C-alpha positions as CSV (number, residue, x, y, z in Angstrom):
1,M,0.0,0.0,0.1
2,K,1.2,3.4,-0.7
3,T,1.6,6.0,1.8
4,F,2.3,9.7,1.4
5,R,2.9,12.2,4.2
6,I,3.5,15.8,4.0
7,L,6.6,17.2,6.0
8,L,7.6,21.0,6.2
9,A,11.1,21.9,6.6
10,V,11.1,24.6,9.5
11,T,13.9,27.2,9.1
12,A,12.7,30.0,11.4
13,G,9.5,28.7,13.1
14,L,5.8,28.2,11.8
15,L,3.4,31.1,11.7
16,T,0.3,29.5,12.8
17,A,-3.2,31.3,12.5
18,N,-3.8,31.9,16.2
19,S,-0.2,32.7,17.3
20,A,1.1,35.2,14.8
21,P,2.5,38.2,16.1
22,A,1.4,41.6,15.1
23,Q,3.0,42.6,11.6
24,T,6.3,44.8,11.5
25,W,6.1,47.3,8.9
26,M,9.2,49.2,7.5
27,L,9.4,52.4,5.7
28,T,10.9,52.0,2.1
29,S,13.3,54.4,0.3
30,A,10.5,55.5,-2.1
31,P,10.4,59.3,-2.6
32,T,7.7,61.4,-1.0
33,N,4.9,61.4,-3.3
34,R,1.0,61.4,-3.3
35,W,1.0,57.6,-3.5
36,L,-2.7,56.2,-4.4
37,S,-2.4,52.7,-5.8
38,V,-0.1,49.6,-5.5
39,A,0.2,46.0,-6.9
40,S,2.5,43.1,-6.4
41,S,3.7,40.0,-8.2
42,A,2.9,36.5,-6.9
43,D,6.1,36.2,-5.0
44,G,6.2,39.7,-3.8
45,T,9.3,40.8,-5.3
46,K,8.0,43.0,-8.1
47,L,6.0,46.1,-7.1
48,I,4.4,48.9,-8.9
49,A,3.1,52.0,-7.2
50,A,1.4,55.1,-8.7
51,V,1.0,58.6,-7.9
52,N,-2.0,60.8,-8.1
53,S,-2.4,64.1,-6.6
54,Y,-5.4,65.4,-8.3
55,A,-7.4,65.7,-5.2
56,F,-4.7,68.0,-3.6
57,L,-4.0,71.5,-4.2
58,T,-0.7,70.8,-6.3
59,R,-2.7,68.8,-8.8
60,A,0.8,68.0,-10.4
61,P,0.8,64.9,-12.5
62,G,3.1,62.3,-11.1
63,P,5.2,59.1,-12.1
64,I,4.9,55.3,-11.6
65,Y,7.8,53.7,-9.6
66,I,8.7,50.0,-9.8
67,S,10.6,47.9,-7.4
68,T,12.3,44.3,-8.2
69,N,13.5,43.8,-4.7
70,S,10.3,43.7,-2.7
71,G,10.4,47.3,-2.1
72,A,14.2,47.7,-0.8
73,T,14.8,50.2,-3.8
74,W,12.6,52.0,-6.1
75,T,12.9,53.3,-9.8
76,Q,10.8,55.5,-11.6
77,S,9.5,53.6,-14.6
78,A,9.3,54.9,-18.3
79,A,5.6,55.5,-17.8
80,P,4.8,59.5,-18.5
81,S,3.6,61.5,-15.5
82,N,0.0,61.4,-15.0
83,Y,-3.1,61.5,-12.5
84,W,-2.7,57.6,-12.0
85,Q,-5.9,56.1,-10.7
86,S,-5.3,52.5,-10.5
87,V,-2.6,49.9,-11.4
88,A,-2.7,45.9,-11.9
89,S,0.2,43.4,-12.1
90,S,0.4,39.7,-13.6
91,A,1.7,37.2,-11.4
92,D,5.1,37.1,-12.8
93,G,5.2,41.0,-12.6
94,A,5.9,41.1,-16.3
95,N,2.5,42.6,-17.5
96,L,1.5,45.6,-15.8
97,F,-1.5,47.9,-16.4
98,A,-2.3,51.5,-15.4
99,V,-5.0,53.9,-15.9
100,P,-5.2,57.6,-15.5
101,Y,-7.8,59.7,-14.0
102,L,-9.7,61.9,-16.4
103,V,-7.7,60.9,-19.5
104,Y,-10.3,59.5,-21.7
105,N,-10.0,56.2,-23.7
106,T,-6.3,55.5,-22.7
107,I,-4.7,52.6,-20.8
108,Y,-1.2,52.1,-20.4
109,I,0.4,48.7,-20.8
110,S,3.8,47.3,-20.1
111,T,5.0,43.8,-21.1
112,N,8.4,44.1,-19.6
113,S,8.0,45.1,-15.9
114,G,7.6,48.6,-16.4
115,A,10.9,49.1,-18.6
116,S,8.8,50.6,-21.3
117,W,5.0,51.3,-21.6
118,S,2.6,51.6,-24.7
119,S,-0.6,53.8,-24.5
120,N,-3.7,51.8,-26.0
121,Y,-6.5,53.9,-27.3
122,V,-9.7,52.2,-26.6
123,S,-12.6,54.3,-28.4
124,N,-15.6,52.9,-26.4
125,V,-14.2,53.3,-22.8
126,P,-14.4,56.8,-21.3
127,A,-12.4,57.6,-18.2
128,W,-11.1,55.0,-15.8
129,W,-11.5,54.6,-12.2
130,R,-10.3,50.9,-11.2
131,I,-8.7,48.0,-12.9
132,T,-7.8,44.3,-12.1
133,C,-6.2,41.5,-14.1
134,S,-5.9,37.6,-14.1
135,A,-2.8,35.9,-12.9
136,D,-1.5,35.7,-16.5
137,G,-2.6,39.3,-17.7
138,S,-4.8,38.1,-20.4
139,K,-8.2,39.0,-18.7
140,L,-8.8,42.4,-17.3
141,A,-11.8,43.9,-15.5
142,G,-12.2,47.8,-15.1
143,I,-14.6,50.4,-13.8
144,V,-15.0,53.2,-16.1
145,F,-17.1,56.5,-15.9
146,D,-18.2,59.4,-18.2
147,S,-18.3,63.2,-17.6
148,S,-21.9,62.8,-16.2
149,N,-20.5,60.4,-13.6
150,N,-22.2,57.2,-15.0
151,F,-20.3,54.2,-14.1
152,W,-19.9,50.9,-15.9
153,I,-17.9,47.7,-15.7
154,F,-15.8,46.5,-18.9
155,T,-13.8,43.6,-19.5
156,S,-10.9,42.5,-21.8
157,T,-9.7,39.1,-22.9
158,N,-6.6,40.4,-24.7
159,S,-4.6,42.0,-22.3
160,G,-6.2,45.4,-22.6
161,L,-6.1,45.7,-26.5
162,T,-9.9,45.7,-26.9
163,W,-12.8,46.0,-24.3
164,I,-16.5,45.3,-24.1
165,Q,-19.0,46.6,-21.6
166,T,-20.5,44.0,-19.5
167,T,-24.3,43.4,-18.3
168,A,-23.3,44.7,-14.8
169,P,-26.0,47.6,-14.0
170,E,-25.0,51.3,-14.3
171,T,-24.3,52.4,-10.9
172,N,-21.6,54.0,-8.6
173,W,-19.1,51.0,-8.9
174,N,-16.1,51.9,-6.8
175,C,-14.1,48.6,-6.4
176,I,-13.1,45.4,-8.1
177,A,-11.2,42.1,-8.0
178,S,-10.8,39.1,-9.8
179,S,-9.9,35.2,-9.3
180,A,-6.5,34.3,-10.6
181,D,-8.0,33.0,-13.9
182,G,-10.2,35.9,-14.4
183,S,-13.5,33.9,-14.4
184,K,-14.7,35.2,-11.1
185,I,-15.0,38.8,-10.5
186,V,-16.2,40.7,-7.5
187,A,-17.3,44.5,-7.5
188,G,-18.5,46.8,-4.9
189,V,-20.9,49.9,-5.0
190,W,-20.2,53.3,-3.4
191,S,-23.9,54.1,-3.4
192,P,-26.8,53.3,-6.0
193,G,-27.1,56.1,-8.5
194,N,-25.9,59.4,-7.0
195,T,-27.5,58.8,-3.4
196,Q,-25.7,58.5,-0.2
197,A,-27.7,55.6,0.9
198,G,-24.8,52.9,0.3
199,G,-24.5,50.1,-2.4
200,S,-24.0,46.6,-2.5
201,I,-21.7,43.9,-3.7
202,Y,-22.0,42.0,-7.0
203,T,-20.3,38.9,-8.4
204,S,-19.9,37.1,-11.7
205,T,-18.8,33.5,-12.4
206,N,-18.3,33.9,-16.2
207,S,-15.9,36.7,-16.6
208,G,-18.6,39.4,-16.4
209,A,-21.0,38.0,-18.8
210,T,-23.6,38.0,-16.1
211,W,-23.8,39.4,-12.6
212,T,-25.6,38.5,-9.5
213,R,-26.2,40.9,-6.5
214,T,-24.8,39.2,-3.3
215,S,-26.3,39.3,0.2
216,A,-23.6,41.8,1.5
217,P,-25.2,44.6,3.5
218,I,-25.9,48.0,2.0
219,N,-22.4,50.1,2.6
220,E,-20.2,52.6,0.8
221,W,-17.7,49.9,-0.4
222,V,-14.2,50.9,-1.2
223,S,-12.1,47.8,-1.6
224,V,-12.5,44.3,-2.3
225,A,-10.2,41.4,-2.6
226,S,-10.4,37.7,-3.8
227,S,-8.6,34.4,-3.0
228,A,-7.2,32.7,-6.1
229,D,-10.1,30.6,-7.0
230,G,-12.7,33.3,-6.1
231,T,-14.3,31.4,-3.2
232,K,-13.0,33.5,-0.3
233,L,-13.9,37.2,-0.7
234,V,-13.1,40.3,1.7
235,A,-14.7,43.8,1.5
236,V,-14.3,46.8,3.4
237,G,-16.3,50.1,3.2
238,Q,-16.7,53.4,5.1
239,G,-20.5,54.0,5.9
240,F,-21.7,50.9,7.5
241,L,-24.2,52.0,10.3
242,F,-22.5,55.4,10.5
243,N,-20.8,54.5,13.7
244,V,-19.0,51.2,13.3
245,N,-17.5,49.6,10.2
246,P,-16.7,45.8,10.3
247,I,-14.7,43.9,7.9
248,F,-16.8,41.4,5.7
249,T,-15.8,38.2,4.6
250,S,-17.2,35.4,2.5
251,T,-16.3,31.8,2.0
252,D,-18.9,30.9,-0.5
253,S,-18.1,33.3,-3.3
254,G,-20.2,35.9,-1.9
255,V,-23.6,34.0,-1.1
256,T,-23.1,34.8,2.8
257,W,-21.1,37.6,4.5
258,T,-19.7,37.5,8.1
259,P,-18.8,40.7,9.7
260,F,-15.8,41.3,12.1
261,Y,-16.7,44.4,14.4
262,F,-14.1,46.7,15.8
263,Q,-14.2,48.9,18.8
264,N,-14.5,52.0,16.9
265,R,-15.4,53.0,13.5
266,R,-12.7,52.6,10.8
267,L,-12.4,54.3,7.5
268,W,-11.2,51.5,5.6
269,T,-9.4,52.3,2.4
270,G,-7.9,49.2,1.1
271,I,-7.9,45.4,1.6
272,A,-5.7,42.6,0.3
273,S,-5.6,38.8,0.4
274,S,-3.3,36.0,0.1
275,A,-4.1,33.2,-2.7
276,D,-5.7,31.0,-0.2
277,G,-7.5,33.5,1.5
278,T,-6.2,32.9,5.1
279,K,-4.0,35.9,5.2
280,L,-5.6,39.4,5.1
281,V,-4.5,42.9,5.7
282,A,-6.8,46.1,5.9
283,V,-5.6,49.6,5.7
284,N,-7.6,52.8,6.8
285,E,-7.2,56.4,7.0
286,D,-8.2,56.9,10.8
287,S,-6.6,59.6,12.7
288,K,-5.9,57.3,15.6
289,G,-2.5,56.2,14.2
290,D,-3.6,52.4,14.0
291,G,-4.0,52.2,10.2
292,I,-3.0,48.8,9.2
293,Y,-4.7,45.5,10.6
294,A,-3.9,41.8,9.8
295,S,-5.5,38.6,9.9
296,T,-4.0,35.0,9.4
297,D,-7.3,33.2,10.1
298,S,-9.3,34.5,6.9
299,G,-10.8,37.4,9.0
300,A,-11.9,35.6,12.3
301,S,-9.5,37.7,14.4
302,W,-7.2,40.6,13.6
303,T,-4.1,42.4,15.0
304,V,-2.9,45.9,14.7
305,S,0.4,46.7,13.1
306,N,3.3,49.1,14.3
307,A,3.0,51.4,11.3
308,S,2.6,54.8,12.4
309,S,1.0,56.6,9.5
310,N,-2.7,57.0,9.5
311,A,-3.5,58.1,5.9
312,W,-3.2,54.7,3.9
313,N,-4.8,54.5,0.6
314,A,-4.1,51.1,-0.7
315,V,-2.4,47.6,0.0
316,A,-1.2,44.7,-1.8
317,S,-0.3,41.1,-1.0
318,S,2.2,38.3,-2.3
319,A,0.4,35.2,-3.0
320,D,1.3,33.4,0.1
321,G,0.6,36.5,2.3
322,S,3.9,36.8,3.7
323,K,4.9,40.0,1.9
324,F,2.6,43.2,2.0
325,V,3.1,46.6,0.6
326,S,1.0,49.7,1.4
327,V,1.0,53.3,0.3
328,N,-0.3,56.4,1.8
329,T,-0.6,60.0,0.9
330,T,3.5,60.4,1.3
331,T,5.3,57.1,1.7
332,I,5.6,53.3,0.9
333,W,5.9,50.7,3.5
334,T,6.5,47.0,3.1
335,S,5.9,44.0,5.7
336,Q,7.6,40.7,5.4
337,S,7.2,37.6,7.6
338,T,8.7,34.0,7.5
339,P,6.8,32.0,4.5
340,A,5.6,28.6,5.8
341,P,4.2,27.1,2.7
342,Q,1.9,23.9,3.1
343,L,2.3,21.0,0.7
344,N,-0.5,19.5,-1.1
345,L,-0.5,16.1,-2.7
346,A,-3.0,14.7,-5.4
347,P,-2.8,11.7,-7.4
348,S,-2.9,12.5,-11.3
349,G,-3.2,9.1,-13.1
350,S,0.0,7.2,-12.5
351,N,1.9,10.5,-11.1
352,L,1.6,12.5,-7.9
353,T,1.1,16.2,-8.1
354,V,3.0,18.0,-5.4
355,S,1.9,21.7,-4.9
356,W,2.4,24.6,-2.8
357,I,1.4,28.3,-3.0
358,V,4.0,30.5,-5.0
359,P,6.3,31.3,-2.0
360,S,7.7,34.8,-1.2
361,A,11.2,33.2,-0.6
362,N,13.1,30.5,-2.3
363,F,12.2,26.9,-1.5
364,V,13.5,23.4,-2.8
365,L,11.3,20.6,-2.8
366,Q,13.0,17.3,-1.2
367,Q,12.0,13.9,-1.2
368,N,12.8,10.7,1.1
369,L,11.7,7.2,1.0
370,D,12.7,6.2,4.6
371,L,12.3,8.8,7.4
372,T,14.6,6.5,9.6
373,T,17.5,7.8,7.4
374,T,18.4,11.7,6.4
375,N,18.7,10.9,2.9
376,W,16.8,13.8,1.7
377,T,17.4,14.6,-1.9
378,D,16.3,17.5,-4.0
379,V,13.8,17.1,-6.6
380,T,15.2,17.9,-9.9
381,N,11.9,18.2,-11.6
382,P,11.2,22.2,-11.9
383,P,8.0,23.4,-10.7
384,V,5.5,24.7,-13.0
385,L,3.2,27.6,-11.9
386,N,-0.5,26.9,-12.0
387,L,-1.7,30.3,-12.9
388,T,-5.4,29.1,-11.9
389,N,-4.6,28.8,-8.3
390,L,-1.3,30.4,-8.1
391,Q,0.5,27.2,-7.0
392,D,3.8,25.6,-7.9
393,E,3.2,22.2,-9.0
394,V,5.6,19.3,-9.5
395,A,4.4,16.1,-11.3
396,L,6.2,12.9,-10.0
397,P,6.0,9.1,-10.7
398,M,3.8,7.4,-8.0
399,A,6.6,5.6,-5.9
400,A,6.0,2.1,-4.4
401,G,6.0,2.0,-0.6
402,S,6.1,5.1,1.5
403,G,7.1,8.6,0.1
404,F,8.1,11.6,2.1
405,Y,8.3,15.4,0.9
406,R,9.3,18.6,2.3
407,L,10.2,22.1,1.2
408,K,13.4,23.5,2.3
409,T,15.2,26.8,1.9
410,P,18.5,26.4,0.0
């Protein structure tokens, strides 16, 4: 009988959901700017951050900056200065997308990690508000609006070259996110029409072809995030009950939602999720100086970070949730914890598929046929990234007897 067990190499201690310490955030060397949006590659090494000072008195167009070392250093990209409204990144960080505020019909695209950019004119798309993309960068979804503040949702299946309007109702769409394969989309409404009563959350399971209003309560939704498979969702807003403002999570693709209440109202501005939906980070613009909260148990509990700033605008996460990056009205901060990837085993014909979420650090898959020995050997088969779930996968012949596998840092 064949037996397979999962072992994990521990190099600096395991982080468990109920014992994770508060996050430690570090100020990066990024220059002072009016940072508005940020995105990350799956491994957290490649970052993109954009400036928009339109709401401030200066109203000076700003640049897009790139980091290739998890935020240790930053370089201004070749993108022209603009009032950048939203950015998105493919899993490998090669395909980048940026949309400017009040610049009609134009999306900027980079296929070389920001080294060069092309402006793509889209005749049927007015001004942009938000954008999101699939892991491979082929499927995009965006919120657009016109001069009369009519908002719609558009999608693209060819990396942003052409766009079509979806059947999503015309309303005050404010935030959007997608699954890794781009088939599942979640979008939140700031308020229906031009009222201040608050809006709902909608989902699509067919890349935007049809939409369903979920059971999420009425709120002024400002940010949504999704797990890689689109099953676990998280959403934050700014207007719930006018005095408290919980974080809402869903484990069934938006069918039902669970709130987590905080002692005081939080003016949430951003939310990010790991690929499996277990690690979450939320940022807000409160004046209390406790603007970043993190969860390692899918939102069941939260811890406050050490970050001192209180004017956060956006946050992004690596696939494993061990690297986060957040931007505020002047600076960029990053957080990094020790990754502890979990191995998954699944039979596939005569093979065994070993997989794990794309880690934010280097790991080597090893195997051993007998745990009474120390004969661990590196698996030479290179892992293949599955873009539908953001997992590295290795297919191995099904061995007779027992087989043991572990991940080890080089």
